C-alpha positions in Angstrom: -18.5 -27.1 -18.7 -16.1 -26.5 -15.9 -16.5 -28.3 -12.7 -15.2 -25.4 -10.6 -18.3 -23.2 -10.5 -21.6 -24.0 -12.3 -22.9 -20.5 -11.5 -20.0 -18.9 -13.4 -20.6 -21.4 -16.3 -24.2 -20.3 -16.4 -23.4 -16.6 -16.2 -20.6 -16.7 -18.8 -22.0 -19.5 -21.0 -18.8 -21.5 -20.2 -16.6 -18.8 -21.6 -14.4 -18.7 -18.5 -13.0 -22.3 -18.2 -10.6 -21.6 -15.4 -11.0 -19.2 -12.6 -7.9 -17.6 -11.1 -6.6 -19.0 -7.8 -6.7 -17.0 -4.6 -2.9 -16.6 -4.7 -3.1 -14.9 -8.1 -3.9 -11.5 -6.6 -1.7 -8.5 -6.2 -1.6 -5.1 -4.4 -0.5 -2.2 -6.6 1.7 0.2 -4.7 2.1 2.8 -7.5 5.2 3.8 -9.4 5.2 0.5 -11.2 5.5 -1.4 -7.9 3.3 -4.4 -7.4 3.2 -7.0 -4.7 2.5 -10.4 -6.3 1.2 -12.9 -5.4 -0.8 -11.9 -2.3 -3.2 -14.3 -0.7 -5.4 -11.6 0.9 -4.9 -8.3 -0.9 -7.5 -6.3 1.2 -5.7 -7.1 4.4 -2.3 -6.5 2.9 -3.4 -3.1 1.5 -4.8 -2.1 4.9 -1.6 -3.1 6.7 0.5 -1.2 4.1 -1.7 1.9 4.4 -1.4 1.9 8.1 2.4 1.5 7.9 2.8 4.2 5.3 0.7 6.6 7.4 2.9 5.9 10.5 6.1 6.4 8.4 4.8 9.7 7.0 3.8 10.8 10.5 7.3 10.1 11.9 9.0 11.8 9.0 6.8 14.9 9.5 7.6 15.0 13.2 11.3 14.6 12.5 11.1 17.5 10.0 9.4 19.6 12.6 12.0 18.8 15.2 14.8 19.7 12.8 13.1 23.0 11.8 12.7 23.9 15.5 16.3 23.2 16.2 17.4 25.4 13.3 15.1 28.2 14.6 16.6 27.8 18.1 20.1 28.0 16.7 19.3 31.1 14.7 17.6 32.8 17.7 20.0 31.9 20.5 23.3 31.4 18.8 23.1 34.4 16.4 23.3 32.1 13.4 21.4 32.9 10.2 19.2 30.4 8.6 
């Protein structure tokens, strides 16, 4: 019987002798990229999601600015796209 958690022992009939520690968590980013170990994966995932959204928003805005500049050049400078 493990001394870590008697409730887990009861539920698993002592089948799980050692529970993973809090630092043994990860955040899966996709494309075979994993952040490991992470102490608080929920908070880390939320921060990463917010950061990725901001990066995507900035990239989109930069693409729009570049497209508008190309249109201005084509209209006012007589250049073809």
